[in-house]
C-alpha positions, -999 to 999 in steps of 0.1 A, spaced: -5 1 -1 27 23 9 43 16 -24 19 23 -47 19 57 -31 52 66 -35 55 53 -66 20 74 -76 34 103 -60 68 96 -83 49 105 -113 31 140 -101 65 150 -90 79 146 -125 64 178 -141 75 196 -114 111 181 -111 116 184 -151 109 217 -152 125 228 -127 161 204 -135 164 219 -167 183 250 -155 195 241 -124 216 208 -135 247 228 -115 226 221 -79 238 188 -81 276 194 -82 274 218 -59 250 205 -33 258 170 -17 222 150 -8 218 123 17 195 117 15 181 83 -10 144 76 -13 149 48 -40 171 30 -19 137 12 -3 129 1 -38 159 -17 -42 159 -36 -10 146 -74 -14 106 -71 -1 95 -103 23 95 -126 -3 124 -115 -23 111 -95 -48 125 -66 -57 115 -26 -81 138 -15 -101 137 20 -116 155 39 -144 155 69 -149 178 99 -149 201 112 -120 185 150 -120 152 136 -116 168 114 -89 187 144 -72 159 167 -71 125 145 -54 157 137 -29 165 175 -23 129 178 -18 123 152 5 148 163 31 137 198 24 106 188 35 122 170 58 130 197 76 103 214 80 82 217 113 47 204 107 23 214 126 -13 196 142 -39 200 159 -38 184 196 -37 198 234 -16 214 256 -19 226 296 -14 264 300 2 268 333 1 307 336 -22 338 321 -19 370 340 -22 403 323 -4 429 358 30 444 354 50 417 367 34 388 344 61 394 316 87 386 349 69 362 368 60 339 329 99 344 326 111 335 362 80 302 351 95 290 318 130 290 342 119 268 367 97 238 343 119 240 317 146 230 351 120 206 367 110 188 334 135 192 306 120 174 282 87 189 279 81 217 252 75 249 269 61 283 250 62 318 265 38 342 242 27 374 245 -11 385 229 -23 420 243 -24 422 275 -18 389 283 14 370 286 10 335 291 29 301 296 20 264 279 38 232 285 35 203 261 29 189 224 -1 161 232 -20 144 204 -52 137 223 -68 150 255 -64 121 272 -24 125 271 -27 164 282 -52 154 312 -27 126 327 3 149 323 -21 175 339 -28 159 366 9 147 372 16 187 375 -18 196 397 0 202 429 27 223 415 6 241 390 -33 244 403 -38 268 374 -31 243 354 -56 236 327 -60 225 292 -57 241 259 -68 231 218 -41 244 196 -15 236 169 12 217 180 45 204 165 54 170 162 84 157 142 84 147 109 79 115 99 
């Protein structure tokens, strides 16, 4: 199933690559490509079968370059975070900075986001895909941060 989608994507990318590949042949000599998406096709499958792809090197280079660029971009999806601070008084900036430092020290593996939306300073933590994951974490930190609550936001997730 995955191979079908990959082959379909390749055929959709051919016009794009040939459009841009004509005048940019020099890029192949200047930028090394670390990724090779076509290696998986050359490896034997579960029954020993293989797929052989015959194509120009410029096409393979361009597709590998697009894969590398897309893997570096951060993707976003709808998810949940736990808001541990929300205030607009005069000392809110310094309080939020202190809170971020303290939280990062206590939970170094959890992402912390400090934003300012006029007139509020907000500190949210975590990137949770489901509400239940956010709820479990909120219950874990509830003693330290009793005002914590769950918010629905766009979260970052690592590239595939």
